[in-house]
N, C-alpha and C positions, 0 to 999 in steps of 0.2 A: 697361421700355424700356432698351436697352443704350446706354451712353454712347459717345462717339467713342473715348475711350482704351481702353475695354473691347473695342470692336469691333476696333481696331488690334491689341491684344494677342492676341485670339483669331485674327485673320487671320495674324499672324506665327507663332503657335503651330501652326496648321494647316499653313502652308508649311514650317516646320521639320520637322514630323512627316512630311510628304510627301517632303522631301529625305532624311530619315533612312531612310525606306522604300526609296527608290531606291538609296541607298548600300548598304543591307543586301543588296538583290538583286544589286548589282554584286559585292559580296564573295562571295556565294553562287555566282555564275557562275564566279569564279576557283577557288573550292574544288572545285566540281563538275567543272570541266575536268580538274583533277588526279585527282579520284576516277574520272572516266570513263576517263582514260588508264590507270589502274591496274587496270581491270576488263576481263577477257577470258578466252579459253580458256587462254592461257599464263599461269600464275600468277606475277604480279609484285606485290609489296606496294606500298601507297600511298607509303611513303617511298622505296623503291627506284625507283619510277616517277618521283617528283619528282627524285631524284638523277640518273637517266639523262637526263631532260629538260633539267635545268639544265646538266649536263656537256656535252651536245651543243651547247647554245647558247653555252657558254663556250669551245667548241673543244677540249675534252678528248677525245683519241682513244682509243677502246676498245682494250684489249690482248688479252684472252682471247676465245675463241670464244663463251663465255657472254655476255660484255659486248657483243660485236658483235651477237649475236642479240637481246639486250634492246634495244640501240640501234635496230635495224631495226624491231622490233615497236613500241616506244614512239614513236619520232620518225617512223618511216616510215609506220606504219599508224594507230596510235591517236591521235596528236596531231592530224593533219589531220581525222580523223573527229570528235574532240571539239570542235575549233574550228568545224567545219562545223555540228555540232548546235546550238551556241550561235547561230551566224549565221542558220540556217534558222528556229530558234525565234523569234528576234528579228524576222525578216522577216514571218513568218506572223502573229505577235501584233500587230505594228504595223499591218500591212495590215488585219487584222480590226478593230482599233479604228478605223482611218480609214474603213473601209467602213460600220461600224455608225453612226458619226457622220454620214457623208455621206448615207447612205440612210435614216437615222432609223429603223432597224429592228434590234432585238436579235438577229435570226436571220441577219443578214448576216455573211459571212466572206470570206476571200480567194478562195474558190472560187465565189462567187456569180455571177461573170461566166462560168462554164463553163470555167475554165482547166484544171481537173483532167481533165474529160472530153475536152477538146481535146488535151491532152498524151497521154492514154491512147490516143486514136485515132491520133495520130502514131506512137506506139510500135507499135501494131498494124499500121499501114501499112508500117512499116519491117521489123519482125520477120517478120510473116506473109506479106505481099505482096512484100517485098523491094524496095520503092520508097523511094528516098532523095531528098528534096527538093533536096539539094546533092550531086551525084554525086562520086565519087572519095574520099570520106571513109572512115576506118576504121570498123569495126563499132560500137564504143562511141561514137565521136564522131558518127557518122551517126545513131544512135538519139537521142542528146541533141539534136542540131540539129532532127531531125524533131519531137521532143516540144516543143521551144521554139517552133518556127514554128506548129505546129498549135495550141498553147496560146493563141497570140495571135489566132487566127481568131475564136473565139466572143467574146473580149473586144472585138475590133474591131467585130464585128457589133452587140454591145450598145451600144457607144459611138455607132456610126452611127445605130442606131434611135433612141436617146435624143435625139440631136441633130435628126434629121429630123422625128420625130413629137412632139418636146417632151415626152418621157415623164416621168412623175412618179417619185419614188423607188420606190413600190410597183410601178409598171409595169416599172421596170428589173429588179427582182428577179424578176418573173414572166417577163420576156423571157429572163433568165439561166437560169431553170429550164427553160423550153421548149427553148432551144438546148442545154442540158446533156443533156436526154433525147434529142434528135436525135443528138448525137454519141455518146452511150452506146449508142443503138440501132445505129448504124453500126459501132461497135467490136464489139458482140455478134455482129453479122452476120459480120464478118470472122473472129471467133474460132471460129465454127461450122465453118469449113473449115481451121482451123489444124492444123498438125502438133503432136502432144503435146509435143515438146520446145520448140517455139516458144510454145505456149500457156503452158508453165511460166514462160518468160522474161517474158511479158506479165503473167501473174498475179502473180509475185513483184514486178515493178516497181510494179504497182498498189497493193500493200500498203504501200509506203513504206519505204525503207531508206536508211541512211546509209553502208552498206558501200562504196559506190563513191567516196566522198570521198577525194581525195589532194591532194598539194601542187600538182599541175598545174591541177586544176579549182577548188581552194579560192579562188583569186583572184576567180572569178566569183560564187561563193556568198557570200564575204565582202563583195564589192562590193554585192550586193543587200541584205545586212543593213545596211551602213553608209548606203547611199543612201536606203533606205526610212526608216530611223530619223531621219537628219538632215533629209531633205526634209519628212517629216511633222511633225517638231518645229518646223521653220521656219514651216510653214503652219498650225500648231496653232490659232492664233487664227481663221483662216479656217474651219477645221473646226468650231470652236465656233459660228461664225455659221451654217454650213451645217446644223448640227443643229437649227436653228430652222425654223419653217415658211417656205415660199418667199416669202410676202408680206413677212414681216419681213426676210428676206435682201435682197429687192429694195429695201426702204425704206432699207437701209444702203448702197446703191449697188453691189451685187454681182449678177451674173447667175447664179442658182443652177444652171441647167442647164449653162452653160458651165463653171462651177467644178466641178460634179459630174463632168462628162466628163473634165476634166483629172486629178482625183483617181483616177477609175477607170482612166485610162490609166497613171498612175504605179504604182498598185497592181498592175495587170495585168502590167506589164513586170517588176517586182521579183519577184512571185510566180512568174511563168513561168520566171524565171531560176533559181530554186531547185527548182521542181517538175521541170524537165527532168533534173536530176541525181538527185533523191531519190525521185521518185514522189509519190503523194498521201499526205501525213501529216495526218490529220484532227484536228479539235477544238482544235488549238493556237490558231488564229486566231478560233475561236468562243468558247472558254471563258475563256481568259486575260484578255481585256479586261473580261469581266464580273466576274471575281474582283478585278481591280485597281480597278474602279469602286467596289467595296464599301469598299476602304481609302482610295482617293484621290479619289473623286468623278468627275464626268464632264468636268472641265476638261482638254481635250486637251493643254494646256501641260505638265501633269504626267502625264497618262494615257499619252501616247505613249512617253516614255522609260521609264516604269515598266513598261509592257507589253513593251517590248523586252527588258529584263533579266529580267522574270518569264517571258517566253516562252523565253528561253535557259535559264533554270533548269529549267523544266518539261521541255523536250526533252532536256536533258542527263541529267536524272534518269530519264526514260523510256528513253533509249538505254542507260543503265547497267543498268537492269533487263532490257532486251531482250537484252543481251549474255550474261547468265547464265541467262535463263529457259528456253532450249531446249537441245537437244543441242549445237548449234553457236551459233546466236543467232536470235532472232525478229526479224521486221521491226518497226521501231520504230512504224510506223503502227498495228500491232495493239495495242501497249501504250497509245498515246495514246487510241485509241478505247475500250479497256476502262476506262481511268481517266477520260477526258474525258466519256464519255456519262453515267454516273451523276452525275458532278460537275455537269454542266450541268443535269440534271433537278433536282438538289438546289437549285441556285441559282434556277431558275425557280419551284420550289415555295416556297422560303424567302423570296425577295425579292419575287416577283411583279413589280409595276411600280414598286417603290420607287426603284430606281436609274435609272429612265427617266422 
C-alpha cells in the first residue's frame, strides 16, 4: 500500500515529467521551424537561413542581389509556410485529441464531422462549375471562401442531428461517415465532367499542401491554432468528464449532448479555417493524440498542450521531407499519410486498448 507521501512524490514526479515533455516539444518546434526554412529548391544552409531571418526581423537591409533574393525566399516564402505548418499541425492534433475524448472513440479525428469532404466539394463547385458563394472575390480567395463555407455544412448537419435526435457518440460518428460519403459522391460526380486542368487543381488541393501559405492568410491559420489550443486547454477538465459514460457525466451536473455539440462546433470552425487554405492533411489529428497518450496519459489538461506541440513537430518534419522528396516538392498530405498510416497500425497492434 502506497503511503500519502509516496503518492504525492509520485504525482509530482509524473507532473514534472509531463511538463518536461511539453517543454522539449516546444523547443523542437522552434528548431524545426528554422530547419524547415532552410529546406527548399534554392540551396541555403541552416545557419544562413537563421541569419537572413534574424537580419530581416532586426531591420538589416540586404545590399547585394544575392542577399535580396535570399531575403525574399526565406522571409517572403519559407517563413510563413513554416509557421503555417506549425499552426496547422497544432490545430489538427488538438482537434483530434478533443474529438477522441468527446466521442469516446480512438478512431475519431478532426475530419469525423465531414469537414474535409465538404471543403473538397466547395472547391469542386468553385473550380469546375465556376460557382462562388460570395461573388466578386478573386480566384484564390473565392476558392478559399467556398471551401470554408462548404466545410461547415456537414459539421452543422451533424450538430443539428445530434441535438434533435439526442444522438450518442457512436451515432455522431456514423452520421459523420454517412454525410462524408454523400459529399464525396457529389464531388466525384462533378469531377466526371471537369476539364483536365480544373481536375488537376482539385486533385492537388485534395492532397494537402502548405505552399499557398503567405503572410496575408497566415493570420487566419495562426488564429485557428491559437484559439483551438487555448480553448481546449481551458475546457480540458470538461473534456475529461465527457470521456466518461453519459450517466456519470449527468451525475456531475453536465448535459453531455449539449457539451458534445459545443465541442464539435469549436473543433469544426477551427479545422475548417485551416483546411480551406491547406486542403486535407490526414493522420495528424488521428495519430498524434495516440502517441502523446503513451507518454502523457489521457488527462486532457496535459494531453491538449502536448498534442499541440507534437502536432506542430510532426507536420514541420513532414513538410521538410515533402520539400525535398520530389522534383519540385510533394504535397505534405502524401508524406503524413505514408508515415501516419503504418504508425497508427503499429500503435493499434502494440497498445490495443491499454491507453483507452
